[in-house]
N, C-alpha and C positions, 0 to 999 in steps of 0.2 A: 422883617424880614425881608420889608420891600427894599432895601438896599441889596441883601442878599440874592435874591431872584434876578435882577440884573448880573450879577459876578455869577450866576450857576445857569445861566441861560443857554447855553452849549452843552451844558451836562444832563438836560431833562430827558429822562426815557416817558413819564406819566405824570400825570394829573389825576390826582382821586379825591372824589368829595367822600367826605369824613363825617361824623356826628361825634362832638365830643362833649367833657362835662360842661366847657363853656359856651356849648349850640354847634354852628355850621363849621367847617375848616375844611384846609386840602393838603391830603400828603402830596408832596413833592419828590417824587422816585427819580434819583438820580441814574447815570449810565454805569455807576457803580456799584451800584443796589442800596445805596443809604438812603434814607429816608428823613426827609425833613417836614416838617408840619407849620404853616402858615393857618394862622388864625381868621384871616379869611374865607368868605366864600368862593367857590370854584371860577365862579364868572369875574369874579375882581380878580382873582391870579391869572386867568386866561386874558384879563384885559391889559391887566401891568407888563404879562410878560411880550402883547404885542404891542404897548409903548415902548418895552426894550427894544424892540424890531420895527420899530415908529413903522407897524402895520395898521392901517384903518382896517378894522374891524368888520366895521358895517359892509365898507365898500368890499371888501373880499367877501365876504358871506354871500354879496347879492350878486359878483357875478358869478362865482362858483355855484351858487343854485340857478343861475340861468345856464352855466355850461353844463352843466348834469342834469339840470332837467328835474330837480327835487329840491323841497322845500325845508328839508329838517334834517339831521346829520350829516352835516355837510363836512368834509374834510378842511381843513384849516392850515396854510402853506404860511409859516412863519418866516420859512429862511429854506434855505436850499437843504437844510441836512433837518431843519425842525416841520413835517409836516404831521397835525395834530389830526388824529383819527378820534372819532366820537363814539361810546360806546357806554351802552345805561349801567351806573355799577351799582346803585342802589335804591329801594324804592322810598319816596319822599316819607319822610312823619309830619307834615306839614303841608300846607298849601305853600307852594313857590317856591320849594326847595329844589333845588336843581339836582335831576340824578343822574347826566352825565357826567363821565371823565373822560379825559383825554390821555390817548396813549402815541408816543414817536413812531407812526407809520414803520419805521427803520428797525425799529427794538425789537419788532417781535419775531419770535423766532417761530413758534407756532400756536395752534388752536386747534382744543379738545373739548368732546362734550363733557360737563360735569352735573354731578344729580348733589350737591351740596348744598342744604336747605333749599334755597329760593332761586340759585344759580343754576345756568341751561349751559354754561361754557367758562374757559378759563381759556388765557394768554400766558404764552410762557416765554417771558423776556429773554435778550438776547445775556440780561445782569444775572440771571438765573429766578427772580421776581415772579410769583405767579398773580396773577391779575383776574379777578372773577367778575363775570360779567353777566346780565339778566338776558343778553342776546342770544339767540339759538347759533349756534357754530357758523349755520349757511348765511345768515345775516351779518356774522362777525367777518367769513370772509369775503361777502360783498363790498362790506364797506371799506376793507384793505385795499381790494381791487380797485374803489373808486379812491381811495387816497395816492395808490401807484398811479391812477391816471391822472390826479391834481398835481402830484409829483413832475410827473414827467411834464404837461403845460406848464406850468409854471417856471421848470427849468429852461425849457425854449423861449417864452416871453421874458425872461430875464438874458438872454443869448447865454447860457450854461450847456446847454445841449444841445449837439446839430441835429440838425433835420432830419426822419427816415424819410428813406426815399419811398414814395409813394408804390412802388413795386415789390419794395422787401416781404419776407412772408411775416405774418400775423405771430405778435406772443403771444402765449399761453396766458397772460394779464388778458390782454388786448380782447382773446376770447370769454373771459370773464367778465369785463367791463361791461362787452356787448350783453351777456348774457343779463347783466344786473340793470342796462338800461332796458330791455324788453321787459323784463318783470316790471320795473317801477312801470310801462308805459302798459302794461296788460293791466295792472293794480288799477290806474286811474280809470281804464274803460270799463272795469267790472267784470275782467274776467279770473279774475283770481281771490 
């Protein structure tokens, strides 16, 4: 599967951690809805995908942590078309099991409440695939707003997007991002 990952890197819609009979693995969900199974853990798949895009994950996570002012669940830009937005997709069975999965921010069509088992929400992807999450809808929406912000910043840094005028009216995403940042600040200060 290692060779295939490079071939499919432009077609990835989501990475989902799964338990199999042989252990921990990853489902790679493609833009067309096909699901490929990789026997490696999701961290290894994420690292291999970053290598395929020549991205230093450690440096990227450190940079975006500082930019967003939060330590965990950082959206990761691998390319202009692939911004991986983290979401909690399973409960760990063993210590050290990774619970986060990643969805391509641009592939999320909708988010809604869900009451199936332990899941709190679900995401509908453009390809029709439904991904379940342990996060609340409000948390998912905030994560998607952060991913949108990261995408905009990444495109500007790469010279792929024109800078907006400072006098242009704010967008809805910018208001959601501002609300998210205020919530994080209030949590750090102990008000939530």
